[in-house]
C-alpha positions as MATLAB code, in Angstrom:
seq = 'XXXXXXXXXXXXXXXXXXXXXXXXXXXXXXXXXXXXXXXXXXXXXXXXXXXXXXXXXXXXXXXXXXXXXXXXXXXXXXXXXXXXXXXXXXXXXXXXXXXXXXXXXXXXXXXXXXXXXXXXXXXXXXXXXXXXXXXXXXXXXXXXXXXXXXXXXXXXXXXXXXXXXXXXXXXXXXXXXXXXXXXXXXXXXXXXXXXXXXXXXXXXXXXXXXXXXXXXXXXXXXXXXXXXXXXXXXXXXXXXXXXXXXXXXXXXXXXXXXXXXXXXXXXXXXXXXXXXXXXXXXXXXXXXXXXXXXXXXXXXXXXXXXXXXXXXXXXXXXXXXXXXXXXXXXXXXXXXXXXXXXXXXXXXXXXXXXXXXXXXXXXXXXXXXXXXXXXXXXXXXXX';
ca = [
      73.470  105.832   87.184;
      74.915  107.422   90.264;
      72.747  107.569   93.419;
      71.075  110.942   94.118;
      71.920  112.245   97.597;
      69.020  113.378   99.757;
      69.495  116.248  102.198;
      69.053  115.101  105.842;
      69.528  116.743  109.090;
      72.362  114.885  110.866;
      72.430  115.111  114.528;
      75.659  115.913  116.503;
      74.696  113.467  119.256;
      73.361  110.038  118.257;
      72.115  107.560  120.814;
      73.297  103.945  120.899;
      70.562  101.478  121.847;
      71.749   98.305  119.991;
      75.420   97.218  119.292;
      76.615   94.433  117.068;
      79.917   92.796  118.070;
      81.760   90.445  115.638;
      85.486   90.142  116.087;
      88.369   87.916  115.286;
      90.741   89.779  117.563;
      88.911   89.540  120.864;
      91.297   91.930  122.744;
      89.131   93.925  125.219;
      85.894   92.663  123.827;
      84.598   91.176  127.131;
      85.192   94.498  128.974;
      83.703   96.460  126.217;
      80.658   94.105  126.077;
      80.135   94.214  129.814;
      80.277   98.045  129.939;
      77.866   98.431  127.013;
      75.443   95.967  128.654;
      75.757   97.731  131.934;
      74.714  100.973  130.134;
      71.514   99.157  128.983;
      72.655   98.712  125.421;
      71.388   95.525  123.677;
      74.106   93.365  122.320;
      73.887   91.309  119.188;
      76.828   89.049  118.133;
      77.969   86.106  116.076;
      79.834   82.761  116.275;
      82.801   82.863  118.659;
      82.299   86.288  119.727;
      78.767   85.592  120.894;
      80.020   82.442  122.768;
      82.897   84.395  124.469;
      80.510   87.085  125.610;
      77.854   84.606  126.750;
      80.449   82.463  128.613;
      81.466   85.645  130.457;
      77.918   85.839  131.756;
      76.964   88.918  129.708;
      73.433   88.987  128.087;
      73.816   88.694  124.314;
      71.574   87.674  121.322;
      72.827   85.760  118.414;
      72.444   87.630  115.127;
      70.211   84.846  114.009;
      67.528   86.164  116.369;
      66.938   89.099  114.049;
      67.622   87.367  110.736;
      65.624   84.285  111.594;
      68.127   82.368  109.578;
      70.897   80.105  110.913;
      74.642   80.424  110.293;
      75.461   78.194  107.328;
      78.294   77.049  105.062;
      80.915   76.927  107.856;
      80.159   80.383  108.908;
      80.511   81.873  105.424;
      76.972   83.166  105.547;
      75.652   84.697  108.862;
      75.420   88.494  108.647;
      74.698   88.944  104.814;
      71.069   89.659  105.498;
      68.656   92.594  105.028;
      67.959   92.595  108.733;
      71.651   93.286  109.467;
      72.427   95.639  106.691;
      69.114   97.410  106.789;
      69.702   98.068  110.470;
      73.101   99.508  109.668;
      72.331  101.440  106.583;
      68.941  102.954  107.390;
      69.050  106.718  107.520;
      67.143  107.588  110.726;
      66.068  111.041  109.352;
      64.621  109.540  106.180;
      60.888  108.920  106.400;
      60.979  106.451  103.555;
      63.756  104.457  105.268;
      61.861  104.357  108.477;
      58.744  103.112  106.665;
      60.665  100.445  105.042;
      62.288   99.354  108.341;
      58.729   99.158  109.814;
      57.266   97.140  106.878;
      60.250   94.731  106.880;
      60.433   94.502  110.767;
      63.944   95.759  110.749;
      65.356   97.164  113.923;
      68.249   99.861  113.956;
      71.683   98.847  114.782;
      73.578  101.883  116.259;
      77.012  100.546  116.823;
      79.167   97.974  115.087;
      82.313   96.532  116.560;
      84.080   94.539  113.971;
      87.453   93.276  113.049;
      88.399   90.973  110.198;
      89.637   87.470  109.653;
      93.527   87.656  109.999;
      94.329   87.339  106.241;
      97.476   89.432  106.518;
      98.854   87.291  109.402;
      97.862   84.117  107.594;
      99.759   84.792  104.302;
     102.692   86.187  106.413;
     103.032   82.706  107.999;
     103.266   81.180  104.552;
      99.899   79.455  104.645;
      98.707   77.227  101.643;
      96.435   78.615   99.029;
      93.211   77.118  100.462;
      93.876   78.363  103.917;
      94.658   81.815  102.636;
      91.374   82.012  100.716;
      89.378   80.707  103.682;
      90.700   83.646  105.698;
      89.335   86.265  103.341;
      86.597   87.947  105.246;
      83.387   88.806  103.430;
      80.657   89.641  105.900;
      83.000   91.715  107.994;
      84.146   94.195  105.359;
      80.519   94.441  104.094;
      79.223   95.484  107.631;
      82.201   97.773  108.168;
      81.412   99.692  104.986;
      77.835   99.800  105.669;
      78.199  101.273  109.155;
      80.890  103.659  107.990;
      78.796  104.901  105.179;
      75.993  105.652  107.645;
      78.265  107.352  110.061;
      75.669  110.195  110.596;
      73.798  107.776  112.877;
      75.950  104.673  113.282;
      79.310  104.098  115.162;
      81.849  101.689  113.507;
      84.674  100.475  115.612;
      87.362   98.437  113.919;
      90.327   98.938  116.399;
      90.388   97.725  120.042;
      92.546  100.850  120.705;
      89.290  103.007  120.228;
      87.085  101.122  122.740;
      88.090  103.437  125.660;
      87.327  106.730  123.816;
      83.957  105.433  122.681;
      82.961  104.255  126.108;
      84.068  107.628  127.559;
      81.803  109.441  125.139;
      78.973  107.201  125.916;
      79.311  107.729  129.587;
      79.620  111.558  129.180;
      76.813  111.979  126.813;
      74.247  109.626  128.212;
      74.813  106.791  125.764;
      75.349  109.124  122.841;
      78.364  109.776  120.631;
      79.333  112.897  118.705;
      79.394  113.391  114.962;
      83.055  114.239  115.092;
      83.891  110.936  116.715;
      81.691  108.966  114.208;
      83.365  110.605  111.276;
      86.877  109.758  112.667;
      85.694  106.134  113.243;
      84.282  105.947  109.717;
      87.586  107.188  108.170;
      89.483  104.666  110.127;
      87.151  101.982  108.984;
      87.360  102.672  105.224;
      91.155  102.864  105.553;
      91.132   99.448  107.316;
      89.030   97.754  104.576;
      91.100   99.444  101.828;
      94.274   98.075  103.424;
      92.768   94.553  103.831;
      91.536   94.460  100.090;
      94.902   95.698   98.966;
      96.593   92.772  100.904;
      94.233   90.386   99.246;
      94.705   91.811   95.765;
      98.469   91.870   95.877;
      98.518   88.291   97.255;
      96.344   87.183   94.345;
      98.499   88.931   91.845;
     101.490   86.889   93.175;
      99.490   83.660   93.105;
      98.540   84.095   89.436;
     101.943   85.440   88.440;
     100.660   88.883   87.465;
     103.604   91.298   87.673;
     101.681   94.051   86.041;
      98.065   93.854   87.170;
      95.559   96.421   85.701;
      94.948   97.772   89.159;
      97.681   97.891   91.716;
      97.312   99.169   95.309;
      99.784   99.972   97.950;
      98.786  100.259  101.512;
     100.489  100.358  104.831;
     100.133  100.754  108.672;
     101.637  103.723  110.388;
     104.757  102.492  112.332;
     105.774  105.994  113.474;
     105.280  109.698  112.792;
     108.541  111.215  111.837;
     110.181  114.412  113.000;
     110.073  115.809  109.435;
     110.321  114.621  105.841;
     113.130  114.835  103.314;
     113.355  118.508  104.162;
     112.572  120.177  107.629;
     109.321  121.914  106.341;
     107.707  118.649  105.176;
     105.808  116.139  107.157;
     106.531  112.321  106.928;
     105.294  109.031  108.394;
     106.919  105.523  108.340;
     104.470  102.994  107.007;
     104.924   99.286  106.958;
     103.222   97.138  104.268;
     103.384   93.871  106.080;
     105.398   92.278  103.201;
     108.256   89.996  104.058;
     110.718   92.277  102.440;
     113.805   92.432  104.634;
     115.329   95.693  105.813;
     114.792   98.632  108.095;
     111.019   97.828  108.403;
     111.771   94.424  109.978;
     114.964   95.324  111.920;
     115.065   95.861  115.570;
     116.385   99.387  116.749;
     118.531   98.802  119.740;
     119.412  102.359  120.672;
     119.344  105.990  119.563;
     116.597  108.557  119.029;
     113.849  108.271  116.486;
     114.897  107.835  112.879;
     114.253  110.609  110.485;
     113.096  110.156  106.867;
     116.612  110.437  105.490;
     117.956  108.071  108.130;
     115.494  105.381  107.036;
     115.985  106.025  103.277;
     119.810  105.810  103.684;
     119.807  102.854  105.945;
     117.610  100.858  103.625;
     119.931  101.823  100.706;
     123.001  100.693  102.732;
     121.186   97.494  103.690;
     120.416   96.681  100.068;
     124.003   97.310   99.048;
     125.717   95.250  101.686;
     123.128   92.533  101.050;
     124.885   91.876   97.772;
     127.652   90.243   99.811;
     127.070   86.790  101.345;
     128.371   86.736  104.980;
     129.941   83.299  104.410;
     132.160   84.710  101.721;
     133.646   87.162  104.149;
     133.235   90.551  105.732;
     131.888   93.505  103.777;
     131.000   97.038  104.660;
     128.936   99.764  102.799;
     128.871  103.374  103.711;
     125.960  105.402  102.407;
     125.290  109.202  102.553;
     122.100  110.757  100.981;
     121.378  107.419   99.306;
     124.735  107.548   97.385;
     127.548  105.034   98.269;
     130.640  106.623   99.822;
     132.547  103.402   99.726;
     131.989   99.603   99.805;
     134.687   96.936  100.405;
     135.545   93.455  101.485;
     138.325   92.543  103.866;
     139.916   89.645  105.673;
     138.192   91.136  108.815;
     135.346   93.481  109.461;
     137.700   96.114  110.622;
     139.792   95.840  107.410;
     136.685   95.913  105.293;
     135.483   99.098  107.181;
     138.878  100.769  106.739;
     138.834  100.167  102.907;
     135.261  101.442  102.506;
     135.977  104.485  104.654;
     139.152  105.226  102.501;
     137.019  105.503   99.380;
     135.657  108.860  100.475;
     136.701  110.030  104.066;
     134.785  113.318  103.695;
     131.436  112.213  102.601;
     131.448  109.274  105.101;
     131.070  111.778  107.884;
     127.474  111.553  109.201;
     126.782  108.533  107.132;
     125.170  105.116  107.389;
     127.280  101.910  107.854;
     125.959   98.618  106.941;
     127.864   95.454  107.902;
     127.208   91.916  106.806;
     128.941   90.392  109.873;
     128.393   90.586  113.695;
     129.739   93.846  115.015;
     132.959   93.281  117.121;
     134.691   95.592  119.542;
     137.606   96.597  117.328;
     135.169   97.685  114.512;
     132.931   99.475  116.922;
     135.996  101.548  118.105;
     136.973  102.384  114.537;
     133.426  103.505  113.653;
     132.996  105.852  116.589;
     136.205  107.757  115.564;
     133.903  109.860  113.249;
     130.208  110.915  113.574;
     127.932  108.134  112.188;
     124.260  108.323  112.046;
     123.252  104.594  111.808;
     124.839  101.251  112.003;
     122.901   98.340  110.613;
     124.579   94.911  111.325;
     124.026   91.422  112.416;
     123.672   90.712  116.135;
     126.158   92.610  118.204;
     127.412   91.758  121.710;
     126.290   93.863  124.654;
     129.789   94.753  125.594;
     129.967   96.878  122.426;
     126.937   99.029  123.437;
     128.758  101.385  125.720;
     131.160  102.875  123.112;
     128.399  103.332  120.686;
     125.940  104.841  123.217;
     128.525  107.489  124.037;
     128.257  108.669  120.489;
     124.356  108.272  120.326;
     124.559  106.144  117.213;
     121.533  104.294  115.987;
     122.208  100.543  116.071;
     120.038   97.961  114.269;
     120.487   94.196  114.894;
     119.726   91.721  112.183;
     120.580   88.045  111.238;
     121.967   87.202  107.896;
     120.387   84.665  105.518;
     121.273   83.958  101.870;
     118.179   84.278   99.663;
     118.620   81.745   96.824;
     115.574   82.894   94.909;
     117.346   86.191   93.932;
     120.870   84.986   94.619;
     121.636   87.772   96.989;
     122.196   88.162  100.668;
     119.273   89.307  102.789;
     119.085   90.389  106.415;
     116.269   89.069  108.606;
     114.995   90.432  111.919;
     116.657   88.874  114.921;
];
């Protein structure tokens, strides 16, 4: 049976009297904690975060002071308690909730500052199975979702980039935040936990060899807002999933303006095509336009390979994407700039080649070639 929603009056401004801080990424946490404390806001915290705040000379209470229960099982159980979740979930405008809080001696928690165990970073480093599992956060996502659900009264902050805006509102509004801000923070929080759970789910699918799981999620982090989508009237954003897939997402842009949707799509296609040729087998060049090959060729030199690839379709190559499986040399650079080219994706190239390319405002990506034996194809890794 689905819960029945009650109608409550949600205030625009909601006061913060107590804040719970529990973070893995401690960027800016001491400054935030000090400012909150100086505003007269009570601080609760856990484990390493509590120690860091206390060591900085800032008054803080361990969460066990409200749960009356110690942290156990190597920190696996510390915030999964009614005194924490009741304080986060209680609707301040609901008399029944207020009565339950009073009967159970639960105090409201008006702000939660939480970020999660670094699961994505852990698996990206190739950690073993047990280490990866141990970095799956349980209490953090539970508190984030609780605080985000109750955003009518509670602030949930999951990103250090938001600390400044929250503090500014507290200062401006006498320790209160607006409903508009709390809604934005809640949206960001739910997006974060969804992304986190997607990473865990997809990792587990790989671990158990499930190529077609019943439920498959895809999530990413915004890398850049693009000028437009596939067509000028469309919006687009470039999201990175954090996977170890090699290509534009892990390359380094050395020069040129922001890439468009079509630039990225074509560059990735060119990269995939030229990756079929191992660098140790000799130079290869692929030219792509609108995701279709204009030409691909091998040669004794990179210049010769480019010349052959260009000769396949000298008309469509104009304004195309060029992918090289070798280090860009001066002779090849001079050949390339003879026509308008949108992007070059190549191995490391020497600084002395930059000048001729900059004159034509060509995008240049630098990569390092590695042969991927698992799929028997060449791949390009970020330099």
